[in-house]
N, C-alpha and C positions, 0 to 999 in steps of 0.2 A: 693211348693212340696206336700202340702196335696191337693191342687185342683187337679194336676195329679194323686194322688193316689185315689181320689174321682170319678174322672172320669173313671179310669180305672176300680174300682169295679162296676161302674154302667154299663160297657159294659159286663163285665163278669156277672152281674145279668142278664140282657137283653139277653143276649146269654143262659144263663140257663133258664131262662122263655120261650124263642123261642122254647129251644129243649124239654123241657116238656110239652110245647102246641104242639108240631108236634107228639111227642110220644104218648100223650092220643088221638091225634086226629086219627092216625093210630091203635090204639087199639081199639078204638070204635067204627070206622068204617070199622073194617076188616071183621066183622061179615056179614055187609050189602053188601060189595063189593063180598065176597064169594056167597052169595045169588043171586045178581045181574048176576056174571059171570055163575053162574050153570043154571038159568033162560035162560040165551041168548043162552047158549051150549045147552039148551033142545030144544028151537026153531030151531037152526041151524040144528040139528040132525033131527027134523020132517019135516023140509023144504027139506034137502037132499035125506033122506031115505037111505037105505042101499045099498051098492055096491058090485056087486061080482068081487072079486079079478081074474087078468089076471092069467090063469095057465100055461101059456105059457112063463113065465121068467125063464131063467137057468142063476144062478150065479157060476162062475168059479174062483177058485183063483189058481193066478199063482206065486209062490214063486222063490227065487233065485236059489233052487236046480232045478226046473222045466225048467228054462231057460238054467242052464247048460248043461243038458240033451239034449235039444234040439240043443246045440251047440254054444250058445252065443246069 
């Protein structure tokens, strides 16, 4: 019975260590990934250039009342 408890305690300890390492990895490299993402976004914007939006788009909203007025 003691061997089983030791094995279970070791599993919990191993899981706790893995969770702590993963969280510290995320916290440490979070700033680095933000910087990389920002740099890549700036590169894409400089390559793509600004586009003119199409002014010919019209959005029409038809709800249930409009359908009833038109006769179903």
